[in-house]
N, C-alpha and C positions, 0 to 999 in steps of 0.2 A: 256963306251960310251952308252950302252943301258939304263943304269939307268938315265943318263942325258936326254935322249930322252923321256923316260917314265915320268920323272918329268916335263919336258916341256909340254908334251901333257896333263898331269893332270892339270897343271897350266892353260893351255888354256881352257880346258873343265870346270874347276871349276870357272874360271873367267866369261866365257860366261853364265854358269848356275846361278851364284849368281847375276850378273847384269841383266840377263834375268828375274829372279824372281822379282827383284826390279822394272823393267820396266813393268812387268805384273801387279804388285800391283798398279802402277801408272795408268795403263790403266783401271783396274777394279774400281778404286775409283774416276773416273772422275765425275760421276754424283753427288757424295757426295761433292766433292771439288767445284763443280760449285755452289752449294747452300751454300758454306762456312761452312760446318759442321766441327767444330774445332776438335772434337773427332776423326773423320776419318782422318783429316789432320795430327794430331799428331801420330796416329797409323800408318799411311803410312810412315811418317818420321822414326819412330822407326823400322818398318819392313825393310826399305831400309838400315839403318845402320847395323841392325842385319844380313841381308843377305850378305852384302859386308864383314863385319867383320867375319862372319861365314865361308865364303869361305877361308879367310886367315887362320883361325884356322884349317880348314880341310886340307889345304896344309901342315901345320906344322905336323899334325897327320900322314898324308900320308908319308911325308919325314921320320918321325921317324920309320914308319912301314917298309919302304924300307931300312932303315939303312943309310940314307943320313945325314951326319954331317952338323951342322950349319956352315955357312960361307965357304961352298965349292962351286965348280962351278955348280953341279946339283941343289943345294939349291937356288942359285941365278938365275939359269935358270928358275926354277919353279916360283919364285917370280916375275921375269920380265915378263914371259909369262902371269901370272895372271894379272899383272898390265896393260899390253897392251890390253888384251882381255876385261877387265873391262872398260878401257877407250873407246875402240871402240864401245861397246854396249851402254855405258852410253851416248856417243855422239849422237848416233841414237835415244835414248830414249829422251834426252833433246830436240833434234830437233823436234821430233814428239810432245812433250809436248808443246813447244813454238808455234807450228802451231795450236794445239788444242786450246790453251789459246787465241790466236788471233782470231780464228774462232768463239768462243763463247763469245767474248767480255771481257775476263778477262785481256787483255793486258792493262797495265797502260796508255799507250799513247792514247788509245781509250776512256778511262774513263774520263780523264781530258780535 
């Protein structure tokens, strides 16, 4: 019971941290993306993928460290908690990003 709870909490924390790092990267690169700096845009995309994938990798490592077998209930609890927390943080980040894009005129509807 406690291993499942620990795995779930780790999934929640790693999900929030990895999606938060991706959101922070989006926030810090706004000025460069506004002037359409392709290098920074691609670097930001790469960082987002690495941060989300890295969180999944860290959950696998942590599960092995705790002795949680793949395809067991604590394993799935950690994966599900990670997915839910990433989705929640990414939803907020996308919402903020869309509002920013609209406010600076990068919205496609305002350009055409």
